[in-house]
C-alpha positions in Angstrom: 13.7 29.6 46.1 16.8 29.5 43.9 18.0 26.2 45.5 14.5 24.7 45.0 14.5 25.7 41.3 17.9 24.2 40.9 16.7 21.0 42.5 13.7 20.8 40.2 16.0 21.4 37.2 18.4 18.7 38.4 15.6 16.2 38.8 14.2 17.0 35.4 17.6 16.6 33.8 18.2 13.3 35.6 14.8 11.9 34.5 15.5 13.0 30.9 18.9 11.4 31.0 17.6 8.1 32.4 14.8 8.0 29.8 17.1 8.8 27.0 19.6 6.2 28.1 16.9 3.5 28.4 15.3 4.2 25.1 18.5 4.9 23.3 20.0 1.6 24.5 16.9 -0.3 23.4 17.0 1.1 19.9 20.7 0.4 19.5 20.3 -3.1 20.9 17.8 -4.1 18.2 19.6 -2.8 15.2 19.3 0.9 14.9 22.4 2.9 14.4 23.6 5.3 17.1 22.6 8.3 14.9 19.1 6.9 14.3 18.6 6.1 17.9 19.8 9.6 19.0 17.6 11.4 16.4 14.5 9.4 17.4 14.8 9.7 21.1 16.5 13.0 21.7 14.8 14.8 18.8 11.4 13.6 19.7 11.7 14.4 23.4 13.3 17.8 22.9 11.2 19.1 20.0 7.9 17.7 21.3 7.0 21.2 22.6 7.5 22.9 19.2 4.6 23.4 16.8 4.6 24.8 13.2 1.4 26.6 12.1 -0.2 25.2 8.9 -3.6 26.8 8.3 -6.8 28.1 10.0 -10.2 26.5 9.4 -13.1 28.3 11.1 -12.1 28.6 14.8 -9.5 25.8 14.4 -5.9 26.7 14.1 -4.1 23.6 12.7 -0.4 23.1 13.4 2.1 20.2 13.1 4.3 19.1 16.0 8.0 18.7 15.3 8.7 15.9 17.8 5.4 14.1 17.4 5.0 14.3 13.6 7.8 15.8 11.6 10.7 13.7 13.1 8.8 10.4 13.1 7.8 10.9 9.5 11.4 11.8 8.4 12.9 8.9 10.4 10.3 6.5 9.0 10.9 7.5 5.4 14.7 7.1 6.0 14.3 3.7 7.6 11.9 2.5 4.9 14.3 3.5 2.2 17.4 2.1 4.0 15.8 -1.2 4.9 13.9 -1.5 1.6 10.6 -2.7 3.1 8.2 -0.3 1.4 5.5 -2.9 0.8 5.5 -4.3 4.3 5.6 -0.8 5.8 2.6 0.4 3.8 0.6 -2.7 4.8 1.6 -2.4 8.5 0.8 1.4 8.5 -2.7 0.6 7.1 -3.3 -2.1 9.6 -2.1 0.0 12.7 -4.0 3.0 11.5 -7.3 1.1 11.4 -6.8 -0.1 15.0 -5.8 3.4 16.0 -8.9 5.0 14.5 -11.1 2.6 16.5 -9.4 3.3 19.9 -9.2 7.1 19.5 -11.9 9.7 19.9 -12.5 13.4 19.1 -13.3 15.9 21.8 -13.2 19.7 22.1 -9.8 19.2 23.7 -8.4 17.3 20.7 -7.9 13.6 19.8 -7.2 11.2 22.6 -7.4 7.5 23.6 -8.2 6.0 27.0 -5.8 3.7 28.8 -5.3 0.8 28.2 -6.7 1.0 24.6 -3.8 3.2 23.4 -1.6 0.2 24.0 -3.3 -1.7 21.2 -1.6 0.1 18.2 2.0 -0.5 19.3 1.1 -4.1 20.1 -0.3 -4.6 16.6 2.7 -2.9 15.1 5.0 -5.2 17.1 3.1 -8.4 16.2 2.9 -7.4 12.5 6.7 -6.6 12.3 7.7 -9.9 14.0 5.5 -11.9 11.5 6.6 -9.8 8.5 10.3 -10.0 9.3 10.4 -13.6 10.6 13.2 -14.5 8.2 15.0 -11.1 8.7 14.6 -10.5 12.5 17.0 -7.5 12.5 14.5 -5.6 10.4 11.6 -6.2 12.8 12.3 -3.4 15.2 12.7 -0.7 12.5 9.5 -1.9 10.8 7.8 -1.8 14.2 8.8 1.8 14.7 7.7 2.8 11.2 4.3 1.1 11.3 3.7 2.1 15.0 4.4 5.8 14.7 3.0 6.4 11.2 0.0 4.2 11.9 -0.9 6.2 14.9 -0.4 9.5 13.1 -2.6 8.4 10.2 -5.3 6.7 12.3 -5.5 9.3 15.0 -4.8 12.7 13.5 -5.5 12.4 9.7 -8.5 10.0 9.8 -10.1 12.1 12.6 -9.2 15.5 11.2 -12.4 16.1 9.2 -14.5 15.2 12.3 -12.4 17.5 14.4 -12.9 20.4 12.0 -16.6 20.0 12.2 -16.8 20.5 15.9 -18.1 23.9 16.9 -15.8 26.0 19.1 -16.7 29.4 20.7 -13.1 30.6 20.3 -10.0 29.9 18.4 -8.5 26.5 19.4 -5.1 25.1 18.2 -5.0 21.5 17.1 -1.5 20.1 16.5 -0.9 17.1 14.4 1.2 14.8 16.5 1.0 17.1 19.4 -0.7 17.0 22.9 -2.0 13.5 23.8 -1.2 12.2 20.4 2.5 13.1 20.8 2.6 10.7 23.8 0.8 8.0 21.7 3.1 8.4 18.7 6.3 8.5 20.7 5.2 5.6 23.0 3.9 3.6 20.0 7.4 3.5 18.5 9.1 2.9 21.9 6.8 0.2 23.0 6.8 -1.6 19.7 10.6 -1.6 19.6 10.9 -2.8 23.2 8.4 -5.7 22.6 10.4 -6.7 19.5 13.7 -6.5 21.5 12.3 -8.9 24.1 11.2 -11.4 21.5 14.6 -11.1 19.7 16.4 -11.7 23.0 14.4 -14.8 23.7 14.8 -16.1 20.2 18.6 -15.6 20.3 18.8 -17.1 23.7 
């Protein structure tokens, strides 16, 4: 039993390392600093299991996820201030949030989006960033991350929150902003948008 548990732990650690290396390399390649890349990837993956309680409404217990909401918001604010693209970021977030709202739905288990519709927000974020940063291509990937992650958070969690709170529940249910299925969508929106931008940048430079 001990050897089996060690094997599972080793495989989990190996998978985590491979994912971290892949995503970290992609972020650094397209212009993120090593600190930014480490915080985005490692912080999001490691703290995606941590929720902070906010308030209770009826039988709904509302919390916020560290890896799926707090870190993306902090990193996005930092990137927006550093790269000085506030106007483009706000426009992109609004655009992505509208698409996100349309492809997500509220159920008694929370807010989710079916495959492949959840791929639409990162695709929109990537396309918008490439067009908005055509003259400054090194800003495209950071803008894609900001619009992709915050657009998903706003469009999925905040736009649907009133609808979620109106759902009747027989017992107390915890809904985490940026958590559960939306954590995957927020994290992958940033990753996919950046990876798409990196491919276009590689072709453009080649």
